[in-house]
N, CA, C and O atoms as a GROMACS GRO file, in nm:
protein
  636
    1MET      N    1   0.109  -0.114  -0.076
    1MET     CA    2   0.034  -0.014  -0.001
    1MET      C    3   0.081   0.104   0.003
    1MET      O    4   0.158   0.130   0.095
    2ASN      N    5   0.047   0.214  -0.101
    2ASN     CA    6   0.157   0.334  -0.088
    2ASN      C    7   0.086   0.457  -0.028
    2ASN      O    8  -0.032   0.491  -0.024
    3LYS      N    9   0.222   0.522   0.026
    3LYS     CA   10   0.151   0.656   0.118
    3LYS      C   11   0.024   0.694   0.076
    3LYS      O   12  -0.078   0.714   0.143
    4LEU      N   13   0.046   0.704  -0.061
    4LEU     CA   14  -0.211   0.784  -0.017
    4LEU      C   15  -0.250   0.752  -0.046
    4LEU      O   16  -0.357   0.809  -0.064
    5GLN      N   17  -0.235   0.595  -0.108
    5GLN     CA   18  -0.374   0.475   0.021
    5GLN      C   19  -0.418   0.512   0.149
    5GLN      O   20  -0.533   0.524   0.192
    6ASN      N   21  -0.203   0.543   0.258
    6ASN     CA   22  -0.328   0.461   0.377
    6ASN      C   23  -0.352   0.667   0.432
    6ASN      O   24  -0.446   0.722   0.490
    7SER      N   25  -0.210   0.729   0.372
    7SER     CA   26  -0.299   0.874   0.357
    7SER      C   27  -0.443   0.868   0.343
    7SER      O   28  -0.505   0.963   0.391
    8ASP      N   29  -0.503   0.783   0.292
    8ASP     CA   30  -0.671   0.806   0.226
    8ASP      C   31  -0.654   0.756   0.323
    8ASP      O   32  -0.569   0.811   0.393
    9LEU      N   33  -0.726   0.619   0.385
    9LEU     CA   34  -0.716   0.538   0.491
    9LEU      C   35  -0.764   0.628   0.522
    9LEU      O   36  -0.860   0.691   0.478
   10GLU      N   37  -0.673   0.646   0.634
   10GLU     CA   38  -0.664   0.774   0.772
   10GLU      C   39  -0.761   0.889   0.788
   10GLU      O   40  -0.819   0.939   0.884
   11PHE      N   41  -0.754   0.919   0.626
   11PHE     CA   42  -0.936   1.081   0.584
   11PHE      C   43  -1.054   1.026   0.646
   11PHE      O   44  -1.147   1.077   0.710
   12GLU      N   45  -1.013   0.858   0.595
   12GLU     CA   46  -1.166   0.831   0.582
   12GLU      C   47  -1.218   0.788   0.719
   12GLU      O   48  -1.332   0.810   0.760
   13GLU      N   49  -1.104   0.712   0.799
   13GLU     CA   50  -1.185   0.660   0.956
   13GLU      C   51  -1.233   0.803   1.025
   13GLU      O   52  -1.336   0.822   1.090
   14LEU      N   53  -1.102   0.922   0.984
   14LEU     CA   54  -1.112   1.042   1.100
   14LEU      C   55  -1.310   1.070   1.007
   14LEU      O   56  -1.404   1.087   1.085
   15PHE      N   57  -1.338   1.069   0.863
   15PHE     CA   58  -1.428   1.193   0.826
   15PHE      C   59  -1.501   1.098   0.840
   15PHE      O   60  -1.606   1.127   0.782
   16ALA      N   61  -1.518   0.880   0.936
   16ALA     CA   62  -1.663   0.844   0.966
   16ALA      C   63  -1.680   0.895   1.056
   16ALA      O   64  -1.795   0.906   1.097
   17GLN      N   65  -1.569   0.952   1.131
   17GLN     CA   66  -1.666   1.061   1.292
   17GLN      C   67  -1.668   1.107   1.290
   17GLN      O   68  -1.655   1.148   1.405
   18ILE      N   69  -1.691   1.243   1.175
   18ILE     CA   70  -1.792   1.345   1.214
   18ILE      C   71  -1.914   1.327   1.185
   18ILE      O   72  -1.952   1.308   1.070
   19SER      N   73  -1.982   1.330   1.275
   19SER     CA   74  -2.158   1.362   1.196
   19SER      C   75  -2.180   1.341   1.123
   19SER      O   76  -2.064   1.321   1.088
   20PRO      N   77  -2.266   1.307   0.988
   20PRO     CA   78  -2.381   1.329   0.915
   20PRO      C   79  -2.377   1.431   0.881
   20PRO      O   80  -2.344   1.455   0.765
   21GLU      N   81  -2.408   1.531   0.971
   21GLU     CA   82  -2.498   1.639   0.872
   21GLU      C   83  -2.407   1.759   0.912
   21GLU      O   84  -2.454   1.872   0.898
   22VAL      N   85  -2.226   1.740   0.981
   22VAL     CA   86  -2.157   1.805   0.932
   22VAL      C   87  -2.106   1.835   0.840
   22VAL      O   88  -2.086   1.949   0.801
   23ALA      N   89  -2.060   1.683   0.766
   23ALA     CA   90  -1.952   1.609   0.684
   23ALA      C   91  -2.075   1.668   0.515
   23ALA      O   92  -2.040   1.688   0.398
   24ALA      N   93  -2.198   1.676   0.570
   24ALA     CA   94  -2.256   1.727   0.434
   24ALA      C   95  -2.229   1.894   0.378
   24ALA      O   96  -2.242   1.948   0.268
   25THR      N   97  -2.188   1.937   0.501
   25THR     CA   98  -2.159   2.084   0.463
   25THR      C   99  -2.032   2.127   0.385
   25THR      O  100  -2.014   2.234   0.327
   26PHE      N  101  -1.937   2.013   0.396
   26PHE     CA  102  -1.785   1.984   0.323
   26PHE      C  103  -1.852   2.020   0.167
   26PHE      O  104  -1.957   1.979   0.118
   27SER      N  105  -1.734   2.124   0.103
   27SER     CA  106  -1.729   2.117  -0.027
   27SER      C  107  -1.658   2.024  -0.031
   27SER      O  108  -1.652   1.947   0.065
   28SER      N  109  -1.588   2.009  -0.133
   28SER     CA  110  -1.528   1.875  -0.232
   28SER      C  111  -1.387   1.994  -0.194
   28SER      O  112  -1.281   1.942  -0.157
   29GLU      N  113  -1.392   2.110  -0.203
   29GLU     CA  114  -1.253   2.137  -0.202
   29GLU      C  115  -1.220   2.192  -0.148
   29GLU      O  116  -1.136   2.279  -0.166
   30GLN      N  117  -1.321   2.135   0.022
   30GLN     CA  118  -1.227   2.186   0.192
   30GLN      C  119  -1.220   2.014   0.204
   30GLN      O  120  -1.149   1.978   0.298
   31ILE      N  121  -1.285   1.897   0.121
   31ILE     CA  122  -1.271   1.782   0.134
   31ILE      C  123  -1.138   1.764   0.082
   31ILE      O  124  -1.088   1.662   0.128
   32ASP      N  125  -1.027   1.854  -0.034
   32ASP     CA  126  -0.943   1.765  -0.091
   32ASP      C  127  -0.826   1.829  -0.024
   32ASP      O  128  -0.713   1.784  -0.005
   33THR      N  129  -0.880   1.953   0.010
   33THR     CA  130  -0.735   2.009   0.062
   33THR      C  131  -0.737   1.988   0.238
   33THR      O  132  -0.649   2.045   0.302
   34ILE      N  133  -0.846   1.899   0.316
   34ILE     CA  134  -0.822   1.815   0.342
   34ILE      C  135  -0.695   1.653   0.413
   34ILE      O  136  -0.618   1.626   0.505
   35LYS      N  137  -0.771   1.578   0.249
   35LYS     CA  138  -0.673   1.435   0.223
   35LYS      C  139  -0.585   1.540   0.189
   35LYS      O  140  -0.498   1.513   0.272
   36TRP      N  141  -0.526   1.672   0.111
   36TRP     CA  142  -0.371   1.731   0.121
   36TRP      C  143  -0.257   1.743   0.209
   36TRP      O  144  -0.138   1.716   0.211
   37SER      N  145  -0.377   1.814   0.306
   37SER     CA  146  -0.289   1.778   0.480
   37SER      C  147  -0.253   1.683   0.481
   37SER      O  148  -0.140   1.669   0.435
   38PHE      N  149  -0.322   1.565   0.532
   38PHE     CA  150  -0.345   1.410   0.553
   38PHE      C  151  -0.211   1.393   0.533
   38PHE      O  152  -0.140   1.385   0.633
   39ASN      N  153  -0.151   1.384   0.404
   39ASN     CA  154  -0.074   1.388   0.300
   39ASN      C  155   0.083   1.430   0.354
   39ASN      O  156   0.179   1.375   0.407
   40TYR      N  157   0.033   1.596   0.294
   40TYR     CA  158   0.150   1.704   0.402
   40TYR      C  159   0.218   1.615   0.463
   40TYR      O  160   0.317   1.553   0.424
   41ARG      N  161   0.161   1.609   0.564
   41ARG     CA  162   0.253   1.612   0.705
   41ARG      C  163   0.307   1.473   0.748
   41ARG      O  164   0.345   1.434   0.859
   42ARG      N  165   0.300   1.397   0.604
   42ARG     CA  166   0.359   1.268   0.608
   42ARG      C  167   0.498   1.225   0.619
   42ARG      O  168   0.556   1.118   0.634
   43TRP      N  169   0.550   1.421   0.597
   43TRP     CA  170   0.742   1.375   0.634
   43TRP      C  171   0.756   1.380   0.715
   43TRP      O  172   0.857   1.318   0.749
   44THR      N  173   0.681   1.451   0.829
   44THR     CA  174   0.674   1.385   1.061
   44THR      C  175   0.727   1.273   1.055
   44THR      O  176   0.827   1.248   1.122
   45ARG      N  177   0.673   1.187   0.976
   45ARG     CA  178   0.734   1.072   1.039
   45ARG      C  179   0.820   1.026   0.978
   45ARG      O  180   0.838   1.028   0.856
   46HIS      N  181   0.935   0.940   1.132
   46HIS     CA  182   1.102   0.920   1.111
   46HIS      C  183   1.083   0.789   1.080
   46HIS      O  184   0.985   0.728   1.122
   47PRO      N  185   1.171   0.735   1.008
   47PRO     CA  186   1.202   0.598   1.023
   47PRO      C  187   1.225   0.530   1.159
   47PRO      O  188   1.159   0.437   1.205
   48ILE      N  189   1.355   0.610   1.228
   48ILE     CA  190   1.304   0.515   1.403
   48ILE      C  191   1.273   0.617   1.471
   48ILE      O  192   1.309   0.734   1.455
   49ASP      N  193   1.185   0.560   1.569
   49ASP     CA  194   0.976   0.630   1.641
   49ASP      C  195   0.982   0.548   1.744
   49ASP      O  196   0.918   0.443   1.741
   50TRP      N  197   1.039   0.573   1.824
   50TRP     CA  198   1.073   0.533   1.974
   50TRP      C  199   1.014   0.589   2.093
   50TRP      O  200   1.073   0.672   2.163
   51ARG      N  201   0.905   0.547   2.117
   51ARG     CA  202   0.858   0.644   2.256
   51ARG      C  203   0.841   0.512   2.382
   51ARG      O  204   0.828   0.392   2.359
   52ILE      N  205   0.844   0.552   2.461
   52ILE     CA  206   0.894   0.493   2.565
   52ILE      C  207   0.865   0.562   2.755
   52ILE      O  208   0.943   0.637   2.815
   53SER      N  209   0.763   0.519   2.797
   53SER     CA  210   0.696   0.552   2.921
   53SER      C  211   0.785   0.459   3.047
   53SER      O  212   0.829   0.348   3.017
   54LEU      N  213   0.793   0.484   3.107
   54LEU     CA  214   0.809   0.517   3.252
   54LEU      C  215   0.888   0.530   3.342
   54LEU      O  216   0.998   0.581   3.358
   55PRO      N  217   0.746   0.426   3.452
   55PRO     CA  218   0.698   0.443   3.596
   55PRO      C  219   0.833   0.458   3.664
   55PRO      O  220   0.855   0.356   3.728
   56ILE      N  221   0.926   0.541   3.673
   56ILE     CA  222   1.018   0.558   3.816
   56ILE      C  223   0.983   0.604   3.943
   56ILE      O  224   0.973   0.727   3.951
   57LEU      N  225   0.968   0.558   4.016
   57LEU     CA  226   0.907   0.626   4.151
   57LEU      C  227   0.771   0.678   4.187
   57LEU      O  228   0.723   0.764   4.260
   58GLY      N  229   0.740   0.602   4.116
   58GLY     CA  230   0.589   0.692   4.164
   58GLY      C  231   0.582   0.834   4.004
   58GLY      O  232   0.478   0.894   3.976
   59TRP      N  233   0.690   0.851   3.942
   59TRP     CA  234   0.660   0.956   3.866
   59TRP      C  235   0.629   0.862   3.768
   59TRP      O  236   0.622   0.740   3.774
   60ARG      N  237   0.606   0.962   3.650
   60ARG     CA  238   0.608   0.885   3.490
   60ARG      C  239   0.669   0.946   3.407
   60ARG      O  240   0.611   1.054   3.395
   61PHE      N  241   0.849   0.935   3.266
   61PHE     CA  242   0.888   0.981   3.268
   61PHE      C  243   0.842   0.922   3.112
   61PHE      O  244   0.783   0.815   3.119
   62TYR      N  245   0.857   0.967   2.997
   62TYR     CA  246   0.848   1.004   2.876
   62TYR      C  247   0.922   1.021   2.784
   62TYR      O  248   0.918   1.132   2.730
   63ILE      N  249   1.024   0.908   2.727
   63ILE     CA  250   1.157   0.936   2.653
   63ILE      C  251   1.040   0.868   2.525
   63ILE      O  252   0.934   0.810   2.501
   64ILE      N  253   1.192   0.953   2.462
   64ILE     CA  254   1.140   0.968   2.297
   64ILE      C  255   1.310   1.003   2.214
   64ILE      O  256   1.385   1.098   2.237
   65PHE      N  257   1.335   0.864   2.096
   65PHE     CA  258   1.403   0.920   2.033
   65PHE      C  259   1.380   0.867   1.874
   65PHE      O  260   1.322   0.767   1.832
   66LEU      N  261   1.447   0.974   1.807
   66LEU     CA  262   1.334   1.001   1.685
   66LEU      C  263   1.465   0.995   1.593
   66LEU      O  264   1.559   1.066   1.628
   67ALA      N  265   1.475   0.940   1.513
   67ALA     CA  266   1.618   0.947   1.362
   67ALA      C  267   1.557   1.013   1.237
   67ALA      O  268   1.441   0.984   1.207
   68GLY      N  269   1.612   1.081   1.178
   68GLY     CA  270   1.574   1.075   1.029
   68GLY      C  271   1.661   1.178   0.930
   68GLY      O  272   1.748   1.258   0.966
   69GLU      N  273   1.628   1.160   0.834
   69GLU     CA  274   1.682   1.277   0.751
   69GLU      C  275   1.628   1.412   0.764
   69GLU      O  276   1.510   1.420   0.732
   70GLU      N  277   1.680   1.518   0.801
   70GLU     CA  278   1.702   1.681   0.858
   70GLU      C  279   1.636   1.701   0.766
   70GLU      O  280   1.695   1.670   0.662
   71ARG      N  281   1.465   1.767   0.742
   71ARG     CA  282   1.419   1.822   0.650
   71ARG      C  283   1.374   2.004   0.707
   71ARG      O  284   1.318   2.089   0.638
   72ARG      N  285   1.416   2.018   0.836
   72ARG     CA  286   1.366   2.140   0.917
   72ARG      C  287   1.494   2.273   0.845
   72ARG      O  288   1.611   2.237   0.856
   73SER      N  289   1.475   2.388   0.790
   73SER     CA  290   1.495   2.513   0.718
   73SER      C  291   1.636   2.522   0.810
   73SER      O  292   1.636   2.452   0.912
   74LEU      N  293   1.763   2.609   0.778
   74LEU     CA  294   1.882   2.601   0.835
   74LEU      C  295   1.808   2.800   0.910
   74LEU      O  296   1.901   2.868   0.952
   75GLN      N  297   1.695   2.856   0.919
   75GLN     CA  298   1.669   2.926   0.948
   75GLN      C  299   1.579   2.860   1.088
   75GLN      O  300   1.589   2.907   1.201
   76ARG      N  301   1.508   2.767   1.059
   76ARG     CA  302   1.418   2.716   1.172
   76ARG      C  303   1.497   2.678   1.313
   76ARG      O  304   1.490   2.720   1.429
   77LEU      N  305   1.605   2.536   1.216
   77LEU     CA  306   1.735   2.561   1.262
   77LEU      C  307   1.846   2.609   1.430
   77LEU      O  308   1.899   2.560   1.530
   78MET      N  309   1.816   2.762   1.341
   78MET     CA  310   1.903   2.843   1.420
   78MET      C  311   1.799   2.901   1.502
   78MET      O  312   1.865   2.977   1.573
   79SER      N  313   1.721   2.909   1.525
   79SER     CA  314   1.652   2.974   1.634
   79SER      C  315   1.603   2.871   1.698
   79SER      O  316   1.553   2.898   1.807
   80GLU      N  317   1.602   2.734   1.655
   80GLU     CA  318   1.505   2.607   1.804
   80GLU      C  319   1.647   2.657   1.862
   80GLU      O  320   1.646   2.749   1.944
   81ARG      N  321   1.799   2.582   1.812
   81ARG     CA  322   1.932   2.623   1.853
   81ARG      C  323   1.885   2.655   1.967
   81ARG      O  324   1.880   2.590   2.071
   82SER      N  325   1.838   2.798   1.934
   82SER     CA  326   1.885   2.909   2.054
   82SER      C  327   1.798   2.867   2.183
   82SER      O  328   1.818   2.890   2.302
   83LYS      N  329   1.666   2.776   2.099
   83LYS     CA  330   1.576   2.841   2.262
   83LYS      C  331   1.531   2.667   2.297
   83LYS      O  332   1.421   2.640   2.344
   84TYR      N  333   1.629   2.568   2.267
   84TYR     CA  334   1.673   2.481   2.275
   84TYR      C  335   1.786   2.455   2.394
   84TYR      O  336   1.787   2.334   2.367
   85LEU      N  337   1.867   2.462   2.486
   85LEU     CA  338   1.948   2.430   2.517
   85LEU      C  339   1.962   2.320   2.601
   85LEU      O  340   1.896   2.282   2.697
   86LEU      N  341   2.135   2.246   2.506
   86LEU     CA  342   2.138   2.132   2.532
   86LEU      C  343   2.186   2.142   2.692
   86LEU      O  344   2.117   2.116   2.790
   87TRP      N  345   2.258   2.166   2.690
   87TRP     CA  346   2.354   2.197   2.884
   87TRP      C  347   2.246   2.311   2.951
   87TRP      O  348   2.256   2.432   2.972
   88THR      N  349   2.147   2.220   2.972
   88THR     CA  350   2.092   2.223   3.092
   88THR      C  351   2.099   2.171   3.222
   88THR      O  352   2.137   2.054   3.212
   89PRO      N  353   2.081   2.201   3.335
   89PRO     CA  354   2.055   2.127   3.479
   89PRO      C  355   2.015   1.975   3.443
   89PRO      O  356   2.088   1.878   3.467
   90GLY      N  357   1.920   1.970   3.397
   90GLY     CA  358   1.816   1.872   3.354
   90GLY      C  359   1.882   1.799   3.210
   90GLY      O  360   1.855   1.679   3.212
   91ASN      N  361   1.926   1.822   3.140
   91ASN     CA  362   1.996   1.731   3.054
   91ASN      C  363   2.149   1.712   3.106
   91ASN      O  364   2.215   1.638   3.034
   92ILE      N  365   2.206   1.760   3.203
   92ILE     CA  366   2.316   1.731   3.237
   92ILE      C  367   2.299   1.596   3.335
   92ILE      O  368   2.379   1.504   3.349
   93LEU      N  369   2.179   1.613   3.394
   93LEU     CA  370   2.200   1.512   3.447
   93LEU      C  371   2.120   1.397   3.391
   93LEU      O  372   2.182   1.301   3.437
   94PHE      N  373   2.037   1.356   3.330
   94PHE     CA  374   2.016   1.295   3.260
   94PHE      C  375   2.124   1.210   3.210
   94PHE      O  376   2.119   1.091   3.240
   95MET      N  377   2.261   1.273   3.108
   95MET     CA  378   2.370   1.260   3.030
   95MET      C  379   2.414   1.111   3.169
   95MET      O  380   2.423   0.989   3.185
   96THR      N  381   2.426   1.213   3.221
   96THR     CA  382   2.564   1.256   3.361
   96THR      C  383   2.483   1.010   3.424
   96THR      O  384   2.534   0.899   3.439
   97GLY      N  385   2.370   1.062   3.431
   97GLY     CA  386   2.318   0.866   3.524
   97GLY      C  387   2.306   0.775   3.369
   97GLY      O  388   2.325   0.654   3.359
   98PHE      N  389   2.272   0.859   3.266
   98PHE     CA  390   2.276   0.730   3.179
   98PHE      C  391   2.434   0.696   3.100
   98PHE      O  392   2.458   0.585   3.052
   99LEU      N  393   2.534   0.812   3.099
   99LEU     CA  394   2.664   0.765   3.076
   99LEU      C  395   2.702   0.651   3.192
   99LEU      O  396   2.746   0.540   3.160
  100GLY      N  397   2.678   0.694   3.340
  100GLY     CA  398   2.677   0.627   3.453
  100GLY      C  399   2.580   0.466   3.441
  100GLY      O  400   2.623   0.359   3.484
  101SER      N  401   2.496   0.479   3.399
  101SER     CA  402   2.453   0.342   3.407
  101SER      C  403   2.562   0.273   3.308
  101SER      O  404   2.632   0.177   3.340
  102LEU      N  405   2.564   0.346   3.168
  102LEU     CA  406   2.601   0.252   3.067
  102LEU      C  407   2.787   0.199   3.089
  102LEU      O  408   2.849   0.118   3.019
  103ILE      N  409   2.848   0.298   3.237
  103ILE     CA  410   2.982   0.258   3.187
  103ILE      C  411   2.976   0.113   3.287
  103ILE      O  412   3.040   0.014   3.252
  104VAL      N  413   2.870   0.113   3.444
  104VAL     CA  414   2.881  -0.026   3.502
  104VAL      C  415   2.780  -0.101   3.448
  104VAL      O  416   2.713  -0.153   3.537
  105PHE      N  417   2.744  -0.126   3.342
  105PHE     CA  418   2.685  -0.240   3.258
  105PHE      C  419   2.814  -0.300   3.216
  105PHE      O  420   2.870  -0.397   3.268
  106MET      N  421   2.852  -0.230   3.118
  106MET     CA  422   2.986  -0.235   3.062
  106MET      C  423   3.114  -0.340   3.160
  106MET      O  424   3.174  -0.443   3.130
  107ILE      N  425   3.113  -0.259   3.274
  107ILE     CA  426   3.173  -0.358   3.344
  107ILE      C  427   3.166  -0.481   3.364
  107ILE      O  428   3.223  -0.575   3.308
  108ASN      N  429   3.111  -0.479   3.427
  108ASN     CA  430   3.040  -0.601   3.470
  108ASN      C  431   2.965  -0.724   3.310
  108ASN      O  432   2.976  -0.846   3.299
  109PHE      N  433   2.898  -0.628   3.219
  109PHE     CA  434   2.962  -0.728   3.133
  109PHE      C  435   3.070  -0.823   3.123
  109PHE      O  436   3.076  -0.944   3.141
  110CYS      N  437   3.170  -0.720   3.084
  110CYS     CA  438   3.316  -0.729   3.097
  110CYS      C  439   3.370  -0.834   3.190
  110CYS      O  440   3.447  -0.926   3.165
  111ALA      N  441   3.296  -0.790   3.335
  111ALA     CA  442   3.350  -0.924   3.392
  111ALA      C  443   3.286  -1.081   3.388
  111ALA      O  444   3.329  -1.188   3.431
  112LEU      N  445   3.165  -1.044   3.313
  112LEU     CA  446   3.142  -1.126   3.284
  112LEU      C  447   3.188  -1.284   3.212
  112LEU      O  448   3.203  -1.397   3.257
  113ILE      N  449   3.203  -1.192   3.018
  113ILE     CA  450   3.298  -1.271   2.971
  113ILE      C  451   3.458  -1.256   2.980
  113ILE      O  452   3.526  -1.338   2.919
  114PHE      N  453   3.504  -1.181   3.034
  114PHE     CA  454   3.639  -1.233   3.014
  114PHE      C  455   3.691  -1.357   3.053
  114PHE      O  456   3.742  -1.449   2.989
  115PRO      N  457   3.662  -1.338   3.196
  115PRO     CA  458   3.654  -1.522   3.213
  115PRO      C  459   3.663  -1.613   3.211
  115PRO      O  460   3.721  -1.693   3.285
  116LEU      N  461   3.568  -1.628   3.066
  116LEU     CA  462   3.528  -1.730   3.015
  116LEU      C  463   3.697  -1.770   2.916
  116LEU      O  464   3.760  -1.875   2.915
  117PHE      N  465   3.734  -1.603   2.826
  117PHE     CA  466   3.799  -1.663   2.758
  117PHE      C  467   3.996  -1.680   2.828
  117PHE      O  468   4.103  -1.709   2.774
  118SER      N  469   3.955  -1.643   2.959
  118SER     CA  470   4.108  -1.729   3.018
  118SER      C  471   4.175  -1.834   3.036
  118SER      O  472   4.150  -1.935   3.102
  119ASN      N  473   4.259  -1.805   2.976
  119ASN     CA  474   4.387  -1.942   2.999
  119ASN      C  475   4.443  -2.004   3.163
  119ASN      O  476   4.508  -2.103   3.196
  120SER      N  477   4.391  -1.906   3.227
  120SER     CA  478   4.429  -1.886   3.401
  120SER      C  479   4.334  -1.962   3.472
  120SER      O  480   4.216  -1.926   3.478
  121PRO      N  481   4.376  -2.068   3.529
  121PRO     CA  482   4.240  -2.125   3.602
  121PRO      C  483   4.223  -2.090   3.640
  121PRO      O  484   4.310  -2.004   3.629
  122THR      N  485   4.103  -2.027   3.783
  122THR     CA  486   4.168  -1.912   3.881
  122THR      C  487   4.089  -1.975   4.055
  122THR      O  488   4.070  -1.900   4.152
  123LEU      N  489   4.061  -2.105   4.052
  123LEU     CA  490   4.065  -2.168   4.140
  123LEU      C  491   4.098  -2.368   4.106
  123LEU      O  492   4.012  -2.431   4.044
  124ILE      N  493   4.209  -2.428   4.149
  124ILE     CA  494   4.189  -2.514   4.171
  124ILE      C  495   4.144  -2.633   4.285
  124ILE      O  496   4.167  -2.647   4.405
  125TYR      N  497   4.062  -2.717   4.175
  125TYR     CA  498   3.996  -2.834   4.348
  125TYR      C  499   4.064  -2.948   4.293
  125TYR      O  500   4.068  -2.967   4.172
  126PRO      N  501   4.126  -3.039   4.389
  126PRO     CA  502   4.219  -3.163   4.415
  126PRO      C  503   4.069  -3.237   4.328
  126PRO      O  504   3.968  -3.168   4.310
  127THR      N  505   4.079  -3.393   4.277
  127THR     CA  506   3.992  -3.460   4.263
  127THR      C  507   4.051  -3.616   4.260
  127THR      O  508   4.171  -3.626   4.284
  128SER      N  509   3.969  -3.751   4.232
  128SER     CA  510   4.051  -3.775   4.265
  128SER      C  511   4.036  -3.845   4.098
  128SER      O  512   3.960  -3.805   4.010
  129ILE      N  513   4.135  -3.962   4.091
  129ILE     CA  514   4.093  -4.003   3.887
  129ILE      C  515   4.067  -4.158   3.977
  129ILE      O  516   4.119  -4.192   4.083
  130PRO      N  517   3.976  -4.226   3.899
  130PRO     CA  518   3.902  -4.326   3.948
  130PRO      C  519   3.985  -4.412   3.888
  130PRO      O  520   3.993  -4.510   3.962
  131TRP      N  521   4.065  -4.431   3.771
  131TRP     CA  522   4.123  -4.499   3.687
  131TRP      C  523   4.309  -4.566   3.674
  131TRP      O  524   4.371  -4.617   3.581
  132LEU      N  525   4.354  -4.524   3.855
  132LEU     CA  526   4.438  -4.533   3.904
  132LEU      C  527   4.434  -4.614   4.001
  132LEU      O  528   4.386  -4.540   4.087
  133GLU      N  529   4.452  -4.728   4.056
  133GLU     CA  530   4.450  -4.815   4.159
  133GLU      C  531   4.512  -4.842   4.233
  133GLU      O  532   4.472  -4.893   4.337
  134SER      N  533   4.697  -4.804   4.190
  134SER     CA  534   4.732  -4.848   4.317
  134SER      C  535   4.823  -4.738   4.344
  134SER      O  536   4.842  -4.659   4.252
  135LYS      N  537   4.892  -4.717   4.474
  135LYS     CA  538   4.998  -4.664   4.454
  135LYS      C  539   5.097  -4.622   4.396
  135LYS      O  540   5.154  -4.513   4.392
  136ILE      N  541   5.113  -4.710   4.354
  136ILE     CA  542   5.274  -4.674   4.250
  136ILE      C  543   5.234  -4.635   4.092
  136ILE      O  544   5.272  -4.528   4.044
  137GLU      N  545   5.167  -4.716   4.029
  137GLU     CA  546   5.064  -4.645   3.955
  137GLU      C  547   5.066  -4.465   4.036
  137GLU      O  548   5.130  -4.360   4.044
  138CYS      N  549   5.006  -4.500   4.056
  138CYS     CA  550   4.940  -4.319   4.149
  138CYS      C  551   5.084  -4.172   4.134
  138CYS      O  552   5.085  -4.061   4.082
  139GLU      N  553   5.178  -4.249   4.205
  139GLU     CA  554   5.294  -4.186   4.200
  139GLU      C  555   5.345  -4.194   4.083
  139GLU      O  556   5.293  -4.108   4.012
  140ASN      N  557   5.399  -4.238   4.043
  140ASN     CA  558   5.453  -4.209   3.888
  140ASN      C  559   5.413  -4.173   3.764
  140ASN      O  560   5.438  -4.217   3.652
  141THR      N  561   5.334  -4.067   3.812
  141THR     CA  562   5.165  -4.003   3.718
  141THR      C  563   5.189  -3.862   3.768
  141THR      O  564   5.154  -3.768   3.696
  142GLY      N  565   5.251  -3.838   3.894
  142GLY     CA  566   5.307  -3.774   3.980
  142GLY      C  567   5.156  -3.662   4.074
  142GLY      O  568   5.159  -3.552   4.130
  143ARG      N  569   5.064  -3.743   4.052
  143ARG     CA  570   5.021  -3.722   4.216
  143ARG      C  571   5.044  -3.791   4.271
  143ARG      O  572   5.160  -3.831   4.275
  144TYR      N  573   4.930  -3.857   4.357
  144TYR     CA  574   4.993  -3.842   4.544
  144TYR      C  575   4.875  -3.958   4.572
  144TYR      O  576   4.793  -3.971   4.480
  145TRP      N  577   4.859  -4.040   4.683
  145TRP     CA  578   4.804  -4.162   4.744
  145TRP      C  579   4.715  -4.077   4.866
  145TRP      O  580   4.749  -3.965   4.904
  146TYR      N  581   4.585  -4.155   4.924
  146TYR     CA  582   4.533  -4.025   5.044
  146TYR      C  583   4.467  -4.115   4.980
  146TYR      O  584   4.450  -4.130   4.860
  147ARG      N  585   4.398  -4.224   5.146
  147ARG     CA  586   4.349  -4.243   5.151
  147ARG      C  587   4.227  -4.376   5.063
  147ARG      O  588   4.107  -4.399   5.072
  148ASP      N  589   4.349  -4.436   4.981
  148ASP     CA  590   4.348  -4.554   4.942
  148ASP      C  591   4.302  -4.496   4.840
  148ASP      O  592   4.238  -4.583   4.780
  149LYS      N  593   4.295  -4.368   4.765
  149LYS     CA  594   4.295  -4.282   4.613
  149LYS      C  595   4.362  -4.256   4.553
  149LYS      O  596   4.468  -4.263   4.616
  150CYS      N  597   4.386  -4.215   4.424
  150CYS     CA  598   4.469  -4.104   4.371
  150CYS      C  599   4.440  -3.975   4.352
  150CYS      O  600   4.358  -3.949   4.265
  151TRP      N  601   4.480  -3.906   4.401
  151TRP     CA  602   4.422  -3.732   4.373
  151TRP      C  603   4.566  -3.654   4.285
  151TRP      O  604   4.688  -3.664   4.301
  152ASP      N  605   4.458  -3.558   4.167
  152ASP     CA  606   4.489  -3.485   4.109
  152ASP      C  607   4.499  -3.340   4.136
  152ASP      O  608   4.394  -3.279   4.112
  153GLN      N  609   4.636  -3.241   4.197
  153GLN     CA  610   4.597  -3.102   4.217
  153GLN      C  611   4.580  -3.053   4.058
  153GLN      O  612   4.518  -2.961   4.005
  154GLU      N  613   4.616  -3.099   4.037
  154GLU     CA  614   4.496  -2.950   3.878
  154GLU      C  615   4.445  -3.024   3.817
  154GLU      O  616   4.492  -3.089   3.724
  155HIS      N  617   4.347  -3.025   3.857
  155HIS     CA  618   4.231  -3.030   3.848
  155HIS      C  619   4.145  -2.911   3.804
  155HIS      O  620   4.098  -2.858   3.904
  156SER      N  621   4.111  -2.858   3.706
  156SER     CA  622   4.020  -2.732   3.671
  156SER      C  623   3.909  -2.747   3.663
  156SER      O  624   3.892  -2.815   3.561
  157PRO      N  625   3.776  -2.716   3.728
  157PRO     CA  626   3.666  -2.721   3.736
  157PRO      C  627   3.616  -2.641   3.548
  157PRO      O  628   3.520  -2.689   3.489
  158ASN      N  629   3.673  -2.561   3.505
  158ASN     CA  630   3.660  -2.572   3.336
  158ASN      C  631   3.760  -2.701   3.314
  158ASN      O  632   3.867  -2.686   3.256
  159PHE      N  633   3.741  -2.758   3.337
  159PHE     CA  634   3.843  -2.940   3.276
  159PHE      C  635   3.666  -2.979   3.159
  159PHE      O  636   3.658  -3.081   3.091
   0.00000   0.00000   0.00000
């Protein structure tokens, strides 16, 4: 379905909610202008549009992340840049909290992942070797005999 058909469907849904008496008063030129306005605002839809509502400690925060091609005029960009400053106390607090959380997450993630790739064992547990049944056989392999079992000190839990 192309954009024009999609905007026509949106217009039809809106138009169906208008009472028949009021809808009958619209001229064809007015209806065409309303349809055109539905199409005109189509560019405001962003390829990435995430809207999240977060309840934190009884407060509800609304976070929006938009991304897409910049289509505003240079004049509008300059006027908005002076109106909406980036370095406000709230923005600084938010960025500090976000970066702090990101750093804590990365440290925890690295602490969990990197030991899996480590070659040096962290703890060594002795274990008995069941197939070595005599003291001589056990000591010839560099292990020790204790309580009628052959024990190995170099066993790693990652083995």
